[in-house]
DSSP file (Angstrom, degrees, kcal/mol; ACC not computed):
  #  RESIDUE AA STRUCTURE BP1 BP2  ACC     N-H-->O    O-->H-N    N-H-->O    O-->H-N    TCO  KAPPA ALPHA  PHI   PSI    X-CA   Y-CA   Z-CA
    1    1 A M     >        0   0    0      0, 0.0     4,-2.1     0, 0.0     5,-0.2   0.000 360.0 360.0 360.0 -46.1   98.8  109.2   55.1
    2    2 A R  H  >  +     0   0    0      1,-0.2     4,-1.5     2,-0.2     5,-0.1   0.904 360.0  48.7 -58.0 -46.6   99.6  105.8   56.3
    3    3 A S  H  > S+     0   0    0      1,-0.2     4,-2.4     2,-0.2    -1,-0.2   0.868 108.8  54.6 -66.1 -39.0  102.9  107.0   58.1
    4    4 A A  H  > S+     0   0    0      1,-0.2     4,-2.2     2,-0.2    -1,-0.2   0.878 107.7  47.8 -68.3 -34.8  101.0  109.9   59.7
    5    5 A L  H  X S+     0   0    0     -4,-2.1     4,-1.7     2,-0.2    -1,-0.2   0.813 110.6  54.5 -77.1 -24.8   98.4  107.6   61.3
    6    6 A S  H  X S+     0   0    0     -4,-1.5     4,-2.4     2,-0.2    -2,-0.2   0.884 107.9  47.1 -64.8 -42.5  101.1  105.4   62.5
    7    7 A I  H  X S+     0   0    0     -4,-2.4     4,-2.0     1,-0.2    -2,-0.2   0.941 112.4  50.1 -66.1 -45.0  102.8  108.2   64.2
    8    8 A L  H  X S+     0   0    0     -4,-2.2     4,-1.8     2,-0.2    -1,-0.2   0.825 109.6  52.6 -60.7 -34.4   99.5  109.4   65.8
    9    9 A A  H  X S+     0   0    0     -4,-1.7     4,-2.6     2,-0.2    -1,-0.2   0.921 109.8  48.1 -66.8 -46.5   98.8  105.8   67.0
   10   10 A L  H  X S+     0   0    0     -4,-2.4     4,-1.8     2,-0.2    -2,-0.2   0.808 110.8  49.6 -68.6 -28.8  102.2  105.7   68.6
   11   11 A V  H  X S+     0   0    0     -4,-2.0     4,-2.3     2,-0.2    -1,-0.2   0.920 111.6  50.3 -68.7 -45.0  101.7  109.1   70.3
   12   12 A I  H  X S+     0   0    0     -4,-1.8     4,-2.2     2,-0.2     5,-0.2   0.943 112.2  47.3 -58.9 -49.9   98.3  107.9   71.6
   13   13 A V  H  X S+     0   0    0     -4,-2.6     4,-2.9     1,-0.2    -1,-0.2   0.924 111.2  50.0 -56.6 -43.1   99.9  104.8   72.9
   14   14 A L  H  X S+     0   0    0     -4,-1.8     4,-2.5     2,-0.2    -1,-0.2   0.878 109.1  51.9 -67.5 -37.4  102.7  106.6   74.6
   15   15 A A  H  X S+     0   0    0     -4,-2.3     4,-2.4     2,-0.2     5,-0.2   0.953 111.3  49.1 -68.6 -44.4  100.2  109.1   76.3
   16   16 A I  H  X S+     0   0    0     -4,-2.2     4,-2.4     1,-0.2     5,-0.3   0.914 112.5  46.2 -60.0 -47.8   98.3  106.1   77.7
   17   17 A V  H  X S+     0   0    0     -4,-2.9     4,-2.4    -5,-0.2    -1,-0.2   0.935 112.6  50.3 -61.3 -43.0  101.4  104.4   79.0
   18   18 A M  H  X S+     0   0    0     -4,-2.5     4,-1.7     1,-0.2    -2,-0.2   0.886 111.4  48.7 -67.1 -38.2  102.7  107.7   80.5
   19   19 A L  H  X S+     0   0    0     -4,-2.4     4,-2.0     2,-0.2    -1,-0.2   0.914 111.9  48.9 -66.6 -38.7   99.2  108.3   82.3
   20   20 A T  H  X S+     0   0    0     -4,-2.4     4,-2.4     1,-0.2    -2,-0.2   0.920 111.2  49.0 -69.0 -38.5   99.2  104.7   83.7
   21   21 A A  H  X S+     0   0    0     -4,-2.4     4,-1.6    -5,-0.3    -1,-0.2   0.853 109.4  54.3 -66.8 -30.9  102.8  105.1   85.0
   22   22 A K  H  X S+     0   0    0     -4,-1.7     4,-2.1    -5,-0.2    -1,-0.2   0.894 108.9  46.9 -61.6 -47.3  101.8  108.4   86.6
   23   23 A K  H  X S+     0   0    0     -4,-2.0     4,-2.2     1,-0.2    -2,-0.2   0.905 111.6  51.7 -70.5 -42.1   98.8  106.8   88.5
   24   24 A Q  H  X S+     0   0    0     -4,-2.4     4,-1.4     1,-0.2    -1,-0.2   0.868 109.5  49.1 -69.0 -34.4  101.0  103.9   89.6
   25   25 A M  H  X S+     0   0    0     -4,-1.6     4,-1.2    -5,-0.2    -1,-0.2   0.899 110.6  49.7 -75.8 -33.3  103.7  106.2   91.0
   26   26 A Q  H  < S+     0   0    0     -4,-2.1     3,-0.5     1,-0.2    -2,-0.2   0.931 107.7  55.0 -67.3 -37.9  101.2  108.3   92.9
   27   27 A A  H  < S+     0   0    0     -4,-2.2    -1,-0.2     1,-0.2    -2,-0.2   0.851 110.3  47.7 -61.4 -30.8   99.7  105.0   94.4
   28   28 A M  H  < S+     0   0    0     -4,-1.4    -1,-0.2    -5,-0.1    -2,-0.2   0.742  89.5  99.7 -82.7 -23.9  103.2  104.1   95.7
   29   29 A K  S  < S-     0   0    0     -4,-1.2     3,-0.1    -3,-0.5    -3,-0.0  -0.419  78.1-120.6 -70.6 132.3  103.9  107.4   97.2
   30   30 A P        -     0   0    0      0, 0.0    -1,-0.1     0, 0.0    -2,-0.1  -0.385  40.1 -89.8 -67.8 151.1  103.4  107.6  100.9
   31   31 A P        -     0   0    0      0, 0.0     2,-0.5     0, 0.0     0, 0.0  -0.330  39.0-132.4 -62.3 143.0  100.8  110.3  102.1
   32   32 A V        -     0   0    0     -3,-0.1     2,-0.3     2,-0.0    -3,-0.0  -0.817  26.2-178.3-104.2 125.1  102.2  113.7  102.8
   33   33 A S        -     0   0    0     -2,-0.5     6,-0.1     2,-0.1     0, 0.0  -0.768  32.6-128.8-114.1 166.7  101.3  115.5  106.1
   34   34 A A  S    S+     0   0    0     -2,-0.3     3,-0.1     1,-0.1    -1,-0.1   0.768  96.6  69.3 -82.1 -25.1  102.3  119.0  107.5
   35   35 A D     >  -     0   0    0      1,-0.2     4,-1.0     2,-0.0    -2,-0.1  -0.827  67.9-163.3-101.7 121.9  103.4  117.6  110.8
   36   36 A P  H  > S+     0   0    0      0, 0.0     4,-1.7     0, 0.0     5,-0.2   0.834  91.9  56.6 -75.9 -25.5  106.8  115.5  110.3
   37   37 A S  H  > S+     0   0    0      1,-0.2     4,-1.3     2,-0.2     5,-0.1   0.848 103.9  51.3 -70.8 -28.8  106.3  113.8  113.6
   38   38 A A  H  > S+     0   0    0      2,-0.2     4,-1.8     1,-0.2    -1,-0.2   0.727 108.6  53.3 -75.5 -24.2  102.9  112.5  112.6
   39   39 A S  H  X S+     0   0    0     -4,-1.0     4,-1.5     2,-0.2    -2,-0.2   0.883 108.8  47.8 -72.7 -39.3  104.4  111.1  109.4
   40   40 A A  H  <>S+     0   0    0     -4,-1.7     5,-1.5     2,-0.2     4,-0.3   0.827 113.6  47.5 -69.8 -32.3  107.0  109.2  111.4
   41   41 A A  H ><5S+     0   0    0     -4,-1.3     3,-1.5     1,-0.2    -2,-0.2   0.933 110.8  52.3 -73.3 -42.6  104.3  107.9  113.8
   42   42 A S  H 3<5S+     0   0    0     -4,-1.8    -2,-0.2     1,-0.3    -1,-0.2   0.833 105.4  56.2 -67.8 -29.2  102.0  106.8  110.9
   43   43 A S  T 3<5S-     0   0    0     -4,-1.5    -1,-0.3    -5,-0.1    -2,-0.2   0.496 115.6-110.2 -85.3   0.8  104.7  104.9  109.2
   44   44 A G  T < 5 +     0   0    0     -3,-1.5    -3,-0.2     1,-0.3    -2,-0.1   0.529  66.8 143.3  91.9   4.6  105.5  102.7  112.2
   45   45 A L      < -     0   0    0     -5,-1.5    -1,-0.3     1,-0.1    -2,-0.1  -0.646  50.4-117.4 -82.8 141.4  108.8  104.0  113.1
   46   46 A P        -     0   0    0      0, 0.0    -1,-0.1     0, 0.0    -5,-0.0  -0.370  27.8-110.7 -70.7 154.1  109.7  104.3  116.6
   47   47 A Q     >  -     0   0    0      1,-0.1     4,-1.9    -2,-0.1     3,-0.3  -0.630  19.9-130.5 -86.6 136.5  110.4  107.6  118.2
   48   48 A P  H  > S+     0   0    0      0, 0.0     4,-2.4     0, 0.0     5,-0.2   0.849 106.5  52.6 -59.9 -38.4  114.1  108.2  119.1
   49   49 A E  H  > S+     0   0    0      1,-0.2     4,-1.9     2,-0.2     5,-0.1   0.891 109.1  49.2 -65.1 -41.0  113.2  109.3  122.7
   50   50 A A  H  > S+     0   0    0     -3,-0.3     4,-2.0     2,-0.2    -1,-0.2   0.832 111.5  48.4 -67.9 -36.2  111.2  106.2  123.3
   51   51 A V  H  X S+     0   0    0     -4,-1.9     4,-2.7     2,-0.2    -2,-0.2   0.922 109.8  52.2 -60.5 -48.0  113.9  104.0  122.1
   52   52 A G  H  X S+     0   0    0     -4,-2.4     4,-2.0     1,-0.2    -2,-0.2   0.875 110.4  48.7 -61.5 -41.5  116.5  105.8  124.3
   53   53 A R  H  X S+     0   0    0     -4,-1.9     4,-2.5     2,-0.2    -1,-0.2   0.923 110.2  51.2 -68.3 -42.2  114.2  105.3  127.4
   54   54 A Q  H  X S+     0   0    0     -4,-2.0     4,-2.2     2,-0.2    -2,-0.2   0.917 108.6  51.5 -57.9 -46.7  113.7  101.6  126.7
   55   55 A V  H  X S+     0   0    0     -4,-2.7     4,-1.9     2,-0.2    -1,-0.2   0.907 111.0  47.9 -57.4 -45.4  117.5  101.2  126.3
   56   56 A Q  H  X S+     0   0    0     -4,-2.0     4,-2.6     1,-0.2     5,-0.2   0.918 109.4  52.0 -62.1 -45.0  118.0  102.8  129.6
   57   57 A D  H  X S+     0   0    0     -4,-2.5     4,-2.3     1,-0.2    -1,-0.2   0.934 110.7  49.9 -56.9 -45.7  115.4  100.8  131.4
   58   58 A L  H  X S+     0   0    0     -4,-2.2     4,-1.8     1,-0.2    -1,-0.2   0.838 108.9  50.9 -67.5 -36.2  117.0   97.6  130.0
   59   59 A M  H  X S+     0   0    0     -4,-1.9     4,-2.9     2,-0.2    -1,-0.2   0.921 109.7  50.1 -67.2 -45.3  120.4   98.7  131.2
   60   60 A K  H  X S+     0   0    0     -4,-2.6     4,-2.8     1,-0.2    -2,-0.2   0.890 110.1  50.9 -60.3 -38.4  119.1   99.4  134.8
   61   61 A Q  H  X S+     0   0    0     -4,-2.3     4,-2.5    -5,-0.2    -1,-0.2   0.894 109.9  50.6 -67.3 -35.5  117.5   95.9  134.8
   62   62 A G  H  X S+     0   0    0     -4,-1.8     4,-2.7     2,-0.2    -2,-0.2   0.964 110.7  48.9 -54.5 -56.9  120.7   94.3  133.7
   63   63 A E  H  X S+     0   0    0     -4,-2.9     4,-2.4     1,-0.2    -2,-0.2   0.905 111.3  48.7 -54.5 -43.8  122.6   96.1  136.4
   64   64 A Q  H  X S+     0   0    0     -4,-2.8     4,-2.4     1,-0.2    -1,-0.2   0.939 113.4  46.3 -63.3 -42.4  120.0   95.1  139.1
   65   65 A R  H  X S+     0   0    0     -4,-2.5     4,-1.6     1,-0.2    -1,-0.2   0.890 112.4  52.0 -67.3 -35.0  120.1   91.4  138.0
   66   66 A A  H  X S+     0   0    0     -4,-2.7     4,-0.7     2,-0.2    -1,-0.2   0.871 111.3  47.9 -68.7 -36.1  124.0   91.5  137.9
   67   67 A S  H  < S+     0   0    0     -4,-2.4     3,-0.2     1,-0.2    -1,-0.2   0.831 112.5  48.8 -69.6 -36.4  124.0   92.9  141.4
   68   68 A E  H  < S+     0   0    0     -4,-2.4    -2,-0.2     1,-0.2    -1,-0.2   0.780 104.1  57.7 -69.7 -30.3  121.6   90.3  142.6
   69   69 A A  H  <        0   0    0     -4,-1.6    -1,-0.2     1,-0.2    -2,-0.2   0.658 360.0 360.0 -82.8 -20.9  123.5   87.5  141.2
   70   70 A Q     <        0   0    0     -4,-0.7    -1,-0.2    -3,-0.2    -2,-0.1   0.400 360.0 360.0 -72.7 360.0  126.7   88.4  143.2
């Protein structure tokens, strides 16, 4: 009888630990949206097109400054 109660107590403790771990894993998971571009925007990542435009603008500014310096 004592061993059966010990096993039951271990199963209950294991269930509580598993439920707590599941809740913590769900809290760490980022929110899922249907639109992949919206998820990238919401996570703070820059858009590749915007980065490309910014690099091109900076290259043009550098060329202008270099031509003015000559």
